[in-house]
C-alpha positions in Angstrom: -0.1 0.0 0.1 1.3 3.5 -0.8 1.8 6.3 2.1 -0.6 9.1 2.5 0.9 12.5 2.2 -1.8 14.1 3.9 -0.7 14.9 7.6 3.1 15.5 6.4 4.7 18.7 5.4 7.1 19.0 2.1 11.2 20.1 3.3 10.6 23.0 1.5 7.6 24.1 3.4 9.1 23.7 6.7 12.1 25.6 5.4 9.8 28.4 3.9 7.5 28.4 8.0 11.4 28.5 9.6 12.4 31.0 7.6 9.7 33.3 8.1 9.8 32.3 11.4 13.0 33.6 12.6 13.0 36.4 10.5 9.8 37.8 12.1 11.8 37.1 15.5 14.6 39.1 14.6 12.5 41.9 13.0 10.2 42.6 16.0 13.7 42.1 18.2 15.5 45.1 16.2 12.6 47.1 16.2 12.2 47.4 19.8 15.6 48.3 20.7 14.8 51.5 18.1 11.3 52.2 19.2 11.6 55.0 22.2 7.8 56.1 21.8 5.9 54.8 24.5 1.8 53.6 23.7 -0.6 56.3 25.8 -2.6 53.8 26.9 -4.2 56.3 29.4 -7.4 56.1 27.3 -7.0 60.4 26.7 -5.3 62.6 24.3 -2.3 64.3 25.2 -3.0 67.8 25.9 0.4 70.6 27.0 -2.7 72.2 29.2 -3.2 68.5 31.9 -2.3 69.9 35.3 -0.3 66.3 37.3 -1.6 66.2 40.8 1.3 67.5 42.1 0.5 70.8 41.0 -3.3 70.9 41.4 -2.6 70.1 44.6 0.0 72.7 45.7 -2.4 75.2 43.5 -5.6 74.6 45.4 -4.1 74.6 49.1 -1.2 77.0 48.5 -1.7 79.4 46.2 -5.6 79.5 45.7 -5.9 82.0 49.1 -4.8 84.6 46.6 -7.8 84.5 44.0 -11.2 84.7 44.3 -12.7 81.8 43.4 -15.9 81.1 40.9 -17.1 78.1 40.9 -19.3 76.7 37.7 -20.9 73.5 39.1 -23.1 73.5 35.3 -20.0 73.4 33.6 -17.9 71.6 36.2 -14.7 74.0 36.2 -13.9 76.6 38.9 -12.7 80.0 37.8 -9.6 81.6 39.6 -9.2 85.3 39.5 -6.6 87.2 41.6 -7.6 88.9 44.1 -5.6 92.7 43.8 -6.6 92.1 39.7 -7.7 95.5 38.4 -11.6 95.7 39.5 -12.3 99.2 37.9 -14.9 98.7 35.6 -14.7 102.6 34.5 -11.2 102.2 32.3 -10.3 99.7 30.2 -8.0 97.0 31.0 -7.2 93.3 30.4 -7.1 90.6 33.3 -6.5 87.1 33.3 -8.1 84.3 35.0 -7.5 80.9 35.5 -10.0 77.9 34.7 -9.6 74.5 36.3 -11.7 72.1 34.4 -12.3 69.0 36.7 -13.8 66.7 33.6 -10.4 66.2 32.3 -7.8 67.7 34.8 -6.4 70.4 32.5 -6.1 74.1 33.0 -6.6 76.8 30.8 -5.6 80.8 31.0 -8.4 83.3 30.1 -8.3 87.1 28.6 -11.1 89.1 30.2 -10.7 92.4 28.5 -13.6 95.1 29.9 -13.9 96.6 26.6 -15.6 95.7 23.2 -12.9 96.4 21.1 -12.1 93.7 18.9 -9.4 92.5 18.0 -7.3 93.6 21.1 -4.8 95.7 20.3 -2.1 96.6 23.1 1.4 98.7 22.6 4.4 98.2 24.4 7.7 100.6 25.3 10.0 99.2 27.5 12.1 102.5 28.8 15.8 102.9 28.8 16.0 100.6 26.0 14.3 102.1 23.1 11.6 98.8 22.2 8.7 99.2 21.3 5.7 96.9 19.9 2.3 96.1 19.4 0.5 92.5 20.0 -2.6 91.9 18.6 -5.7 89.7 20.0 -8.1 88.3 18.1 -10.0 86.0 20.3 -10.2 82.6 19.7 -9.8 79.5 21.7 -8.2 78.0 24.9 -4.8 77.8 22.6 -5.3 81.8 21.4 -5.3 82.9 24.7 -2.1 80.6 26.3 0.0 81.7 23.2 -1.1 86.3 23.9 -0.3 85.2 27.9 2.9 83.7 26.1 3.6 86.6 23.9 3.1 89.0 26.7 5.0 87.4 29.6 8.4 88.6 28.7 7.3 92.2 28.1 6.0 92.3 31.4 9.0 90.5 32.6 10.8 94.1 31.2 8.8 95.9 33.2 7.7 97.8 29.9 5.4 100.4 30.0 1.4 99.3 28.1 -1.5 101.3 26.1 -4.4 99.7 25.0 -6.5 100.3 22.5 -10.4 100.9 24.0 -13.5 103.4 22.6 -10.9 104.1 20.0 -8.3 106.0 21.7 -5.2 104.6 23.1 -5.5 104.5 27.3 -2.7 103.0 29.9 -3.1 99.9 31.1 -1.4 98.3 34.2 -0.4 101.4 35.7 -0.6 100.7 38.7 2.0 98.0 39.9 -0.4 96.0 42.0 -2.6 95.4 38.8 0.4 94.3 37.0 2.0 92.2 39.7 -1.2 90.6 39.7 -0.9 89.8 35.7 2.9 88.6 36.0 1.5 86.3 39.0 -1.2 84.6 37.5 0.8 84.0 34.4 3.6 82.4 36.5 1.0 80.6 38.5 -0.7 79.0 35.8 2.8 78.1 34.1 3.4 76.1 37.4 -0.1 74.7 37.6 0.4 72.9 33.9 4.3 72.5 34.3 5.7 74.5 31.9 8.3 76.0 34.7 8.9 74.6 38.2 
């Protein structure tokens, strides 16, 4: 009787399976050495505005005492406005607030102008350095507010003189040192909150 070849593999097929199997293992091992990007298995999108627990705890326990707090239960957000900010509604000013989104563990910086001009135009000049310029804010999403704060921060640190366009004329902005300091502290606290600075 002749033997049946139904259950056996040919030597060529066995050799191909070995080559493919060994090649696959070598490929996986080589690629694992060069893959530096780690998978994000948290289920959350990466965000530059994400807070870590230590920063959030420090802000709530230490820094929040300097702020007036508004809790927005409907939006699951808390708004922090510096206690020494300008509260004068009779003259144009710009105030920054920090918004904490408890639902997504994110923090946002938000510009709150009391002027109707759009876009908002801010002129600045640094005394003694003969430097001046203008920054325009056209509104927008959380990234636009962050970008405006980042543009104005180095100028604030240079002790510049500011003017804002309000009621169709240029008006001095942040003349009082307490006002300017409140803006700077708010931006610094926000940067620490999201880990931009330590």
